[in-house]
N, C-alpha and C positions, 0 to 999 in steps of 0.2 A: 306580035300584033294581037294575037288571040288573048293574051293576058291584059292588054290595054282595053280591049272591048269588054272583057269580063270585069275589069275594075270599074268601068264606066257604068256598066249595067248594075253592079252591086251598090254603087254610090247613089244612083237616082233616088231610091226610096228615102235615103237619109237626106237628101237635098230637098226633096218634096215635103218632108215633115219636119224640117228643122224649124225652131221657133225664131221668129223674126225679132231682132232686138228692138225695143222701144226706144225712141229718141226722146230725150228730156231737154228742156231749156236750161235747167239748173240741177246740178247734183252737189248735195252738201257732203262734208266729211262724215264718215261713219262714226256713230256714237252709240254705245250701248248694244251694238249688234244690229243697228238700223241706220239707214240712210234716207234723209229727206230728199225728194225729188220733186221738180216742178215741170208741168206741162201746160203751157197757157197760163190760165188763172188758177188751175187746180194743182193740189199737192198730194203727196202720199209718201209711203215708205217702202223701201226695199229691204228684205231681210238680208243675213249674211250670205245666202245663196243667190242673191240678186233677183228674187222674185218679189213682185209687188204684193205686200201683205193684205191690202184692201183696195178697192177702186179709188181713184184720185178723186178729191173732194175740194170744194172751195170755201170751207168754213174753218180750215186750219189757220192758226196764227202766223201772220207774216207782216214784217215792218221793213220798209224800204230803207228807213234811217232809224235804227233802234237807238234808245236812249242809253247811253253807257252807265253802268252802275245801277240801273233800274232792275230790281229783281222780279217785277211783274211782267205783264205781257207787253209793255212799251219797251222793254229791254231785249225782246226776242227778235232776231232777224229772219228766221225761218222756222218752221214747225220742228219740235223736238219730241221724241218718244222716250220718256223717262219713267221708270218704275211701272212700265206697261200702260202708261197714260200719256195722251197728247191733248193739248188744249184746243177747244173749239170755240167759235164765236158765233152768237146769234144777235141780230139787231131787232129791237123792239122799240118803237116810238123814237127812233133816232139815238137810242142809247145801246151800247154794246154790252152784252151779258156773256159771261164765259162759263163753260163746263168742260167736261172731259170725255174722250172716247178711249176704248181699249185697243189692243193690238189687232183685233179683228174689224176695227172700224165701227163698232156698235157704241152708242151713247151710254155711258154708265153713270155720269152725273150730268144732269140737265143744266143748260146755261141759265144760272140764276145769280151769279156773282158779278160785281162790278170789276173786279181784278182778282187774279189769281197768280200763284207761282207754280212752277213745274213740282212734281211729286219728288220727294227725296226720302228714303227709308219709310216709305209708305204714308207719308204726311205731306200736306201742302198748306200754305196760307191762302186765305181768301177774304175778299171784302164783301160782306153781306149787307145788303140794303133791306131794312124793314120799313114798311109804311103803315102808319097808324092813323085811322079816321078819327078826328077829335070831335067832328060835328059838322054843322053847315052854317054858312054865313047867309042869313035870310035876305040881306040886302043885295048881295051879288048872286045868290042862288048857287054858290059854289061850295064844294066840300072844303073843310079846313083839315089839312093833313100835317102830320109830323113824320119826319124821316129820321131814322137811326141807322148809322153805319157801324157795323162791328167787324173787327179783324177776328176771323175764326181760323182754327186749325182743323183741317178735315182729313179723313182717312180716304182710301182708295174706293170706298163705297159711297161717299159723300156724307158720312156721318160726322156731325160736329163733335170734336173732342174737347175743345176749349174755345172760349171766346173772350175778347177784351172789348168792353163797351166804354166808350168815351162819353162822359157826362160833364158838361161845363168845365173842361180843361182837366178834369181828373179822371182816373181810369179805375174801374172795378172789374177785377178779374174773376171769372166764374167758371166752374167745371160743370158740364152738363152731359147727359147722354141722350141720344135721340138723333133722328136725321134732321136735315135742314128743312125738310117739308113739315116737320112736327112744330118747328118754331115760327114759321112765316106763313 
C-alpha cells in the first residue's frame, strides 16, 4: 500500500505538467520531415518531433479539388514545405498573389506572383505580372495600361535568375540578375 501511495505522489507532478496534445481536423502525410496540419481554417506544420514549427495561419495554399497535373498552386491539395519554403496567398483587388514563408513562418518572398511552384533544388517557377502605364485616355479620363506576364525562375530569396517573356507568340529568353523588386 505504501508503494502505491508513493507511486501516485511521484506521478502527480508529471500529470500536471504533461503537454496536452493538440487536436487537428486534418493531418497530411509526412514529407521532407514536416507534416501539414489543419485546425479549422488555419494550417501549419509539425516537425519530425511532432512540434508545431510556427503558429497556425490562414494564408497557406489549400485546394479542396486540386487540378491533377497542374504544377502551380491549383494542383496543391494542402500546404507543403519544400526546400524550407511554403507558399502563401494574399488577395488584392480580387486577385490572388503568391509568395513564400520559411520554416519559422516568416515571409521571405512577398506575395507578388500570379502563380508559383514549390521550390526544388533551391529554385521555383513563378508567373510575374508587370504593369506599364502607357498614358491616359483624355476622353474617358482613364489610364491606358499594358500588362506583361513573364515566367521567371526565382531562388529562395526571391531573386530572379531567368525569365521568359512572351511577345506576340514568340519568346525571348533573357538572363538577368537582381531581385524582383528591381524589375517591377
